[in-house]
N, C-alpha and C positions, 0 to 999 in steps of 0.2 A: 412680562414688562410693566413697569408701574404706570398707571394710567395717568399719573399726574407729571409725567416726565415733559419737558418743554423745550422747544427749538427756538432760540432767539436768532435774529437776524437784522441786517440792515436793509433800507428800503430798496436799494439796487439789487439786493440778492433774493428779494421776494419770489420771483419765479423759480429759481433753484430751490428755495427753502419750502415753497409750497409742494414741489414734486416729492423731495424728501420726505416731507411730514405727511404726506398721503401716503407714502409708500410704508412708512414705519409707523404709522398710527400715532402721530405725535401732535399735540397741540402746537401752535406757533404763535409767537409775539415778535413785533418790530421794535427795535431799538431806535428811539427818536433822537436825531442828533441836529444841533445848532451850531453854527460857526460864527464865533465874535469876529469883530472888525479886524482884529490883531492875529487871526488865524487860529486861536486856541479853540478846543470843542467842548461844548456841553452835551453830554449824553444822558438819557433817561431810560431806565428799565422798568419793567412792570414792578410795582411796589412791594410785591410779595412773590417770592419763587419756590418752586417744589425743591425738594432735595436733591434732583437729578435734572441737570440742565445741558442742553448741547447748544454750543454757540457755532453757526454758520459764518465763516469768513474766508474765501479764498484771497490769497496774499499776493496776487499781483499788485503793481504800484505798492509796495509794502510799507514804507517808512511811516506814513501816517497810520496806517491800519495796525501797525504794532502797538503803537501808542493807544489805539482804540481797545486792543486786547488786554492791555495793562488795565485800563480804566474799567472796562467790563467784569473781567475776571474778579478783580478785587471787590467791586461793588456786588456782584453776584451773591458773592459768599456772605456779605452782610446783610443781603436781604432773603436768606434762607438755604441757597445751594450749598450742599455738600459733596457732590461729586460733579465736576466740571469736565465736558469732553469739547475740544475744539475739533470741528471738521473743517478743514482746510484743503480742500481739493488741489490747489496749487500752493505749495510750500515755499517761500522764497529763502534766498540766501543759503541754500543747500549745495551749490557748485564751489563753493570757496570753502575747501576743507583742509588746505594746507597753505603755510606761509612760504612763497617762492623767494621772497625777499626779507631781510631782516627787519622787523617792525611792523610787517603787515598783520592786520587783524583777521583772525581765521573766524570769519562770519558764521560759518556753520556751527561751530562749537558755541559761540556767544549765543546766537538767537535761539539754537537748540535748548541750552540751559534756561533761557528766558522763559520759553515756552513751558518748559517742564515744571518751573517754578510758579506757573500760574494754573495749569490745568492737570487733570488726573489720568487723562486720555487724549490721543491725537490720532485722527484718521486723516490720512492724505492718499492722494493718487500719483503713480509713477513719480516719487522725488528724485531730483537729479543728482544722484549719489554717484561719486567717482570711486574714491578709495576705501570706503566701507562697505560692508556687506548688509548691514541691518539699520533700520530707522532709528533703533533705541540706541545705537553708538553715537547718533547727532542729537537725538532727543531723548535724554535719560528717563524713560518712563517705562513701566511694566507694561502698558497698554500703548504702543506705539504702531499702529495698524497701517499697513500699505496696501492699497488696491491698485489695479492696474486697468488702464483704458485700452490696452492692446487687444484683448480678445473682442471686445465691444466693437473697436474700429475694424477688426478683421470680418466681423460679422456683416458691417456696413458695406465694406469692400466686396465681399461675396455677391452682394446683390447690385454691385454696380460695375463689376469687371468680371470676364470669364478668364479663368485659369491666369490671374496675375502673378507678375514677378514682384515680390517685396524686396525692396532695397533699403539698407540702412545707409545714411550719408556719412557715417563715420564709425568707429570701432564702439564708441559707448552706445551706439543704438542697438547693438547687436542683442542684448538681452531681450528688448521689445520686439524686435523684427522676428526672433526666433519663436516668441511666444505667439505673437500673431500668426505666424506661418504654420504652427503646429494646429492651430484651431480649426484650419480647414485643408490642411496638406499642401499649402501654396509653397513653390518654390521661392527660396530667399538667398540674399547675399549680403555683403556689407563692403561699403566703399572705405578707402584709406584717407584720412586727412591729416594735413599738417597746418596748424593754426599760427599764423604770425600776428595776429591782432584780432580784434573784435570783428572786423570786417574784410580781413586779409586771409583767407583761407585758400589752401591747395588740395584738390581732390584727385584722389586716382580710382578709377573703376576697378570693381571686383575681376577676377578672372573666371568671368561667367559669359556664357552667350547671351546676349541680350537682344540682338537684332530681332525685329517683328514683335517684340514682346509689350504687352501693356503692363507698364511698371509703375508701382506705387512706392513712393519715397516715404518710409514711415519712421517716425522719431517720437522722442518724449515730449519734446518742446520746440516751438519755431519762435525764436527771439529777433535777431537782425535779418533772417533770411538768406544769409549769403552762403551758408553751407548747404541748403537745400537748393538754391539757385544754381551753384556751381555744379552739384552732381546732377541736376536736370539738364543743364547745357550739355555734359559730356554724355550723358545717356542719349539725348537727341541726336547728338553728333555720330553716335555709335549705331543709330539706325532703329531705336526702338520705335513702336507704333505710337505710344503715348506716354506721358508722365503726369501722374497726379501726386498729390501730397496728402497724408494723413499723420495727424499730430495729437497727442493728448492735450497739450496746453497751448493755446492759440495766444501767445503773448504779442506777436507781430508788433514788435516796436517800431516806431517812426512809419518810414515807407516799406517795411518788409514784405508785406503782402504784395504790393507793387514790384518789388524786386523779384519775388518769386514768379509773379504772373509772366513779367517781362522775359524771363527765362525760357519760357514755353510752356510752364505747368498749367495743366486744363483745370481739374477741380482742386480744391483744398477742403478736405474734410477734418473735423476736430470733434473732440468731446466738449461737454458744457462745464469743464471745471472752471473756464475763464469764459465768460459771456462774449460772443464773437458773430459775426455773421456766417462764419464757416462753420458753426456748431452742427453738426449730424448725428451726434451720439449722445444719450444721457447717461450720466452715471448715478442717478437717483436711486434706482433700484438697488445697485451694488453698495452704495453708502449706507442705505436704509438697512439692507441686509446685515451689514457689518454692525450697525448699531444695535439692531435688535439681537443679533447673536452673540456679540462679545461685551456690549457696554450696557445696555439698559436691561 
């Protein structure tokens, strides 16, 4: 790995950047940001950059951050960077992968091509992909690398619950539930979901005996919280001993965390892909290993 490789980050990402940089042996530098009264941004990078630069920017609240990526990536190349890697532990706009009505923007395709035009490589964690199998179909780069928080969440669950039952709140969670369960030989199952709107979902429990079990609902993302809350209420009504939640991406929009807790969920555990009080698992070592092995 070149000693001159540099990890750039924004001020609010400093703790994550420090963990990744320490694990990967990288120098770090903070991008200075100033907001003008009209809302426009002024950014300042180090005046000289090495040939290989890594930018850490997780893309929750993505709209302004995508503008930042445009400004930073193009300026970094002017300042000496020849190879740019984006580390986006949470990658936004991946769920919108098809036009259900005429005229709808397929955001996954647009944002994916935008990122591919700026960066030479992208590393992310558990992207929310529906109808495509590989990230490079959405972000057309030779180096579009996907990590998973599921195994590390399983490690944490193993320290907190004896012989838990892992349950996915819907069919889309099946891949992460299976991966986490295999890590420690946990029993697992998946609910069936019918979504009628962002906050209107109907859940059916799996055909699995749940009575008396310590259940952990596991998914890639918690956004509105209504799917997890609906599953938790059904599980508690079915006689489980407890319900906890483990997610890779703690979006928790609005009152989502309160919605989940009011449904009877005990603990909520998440990775640090998005900074949140529920963070219990760090992805820094996995990200650093991917950088050292595949990028730098």
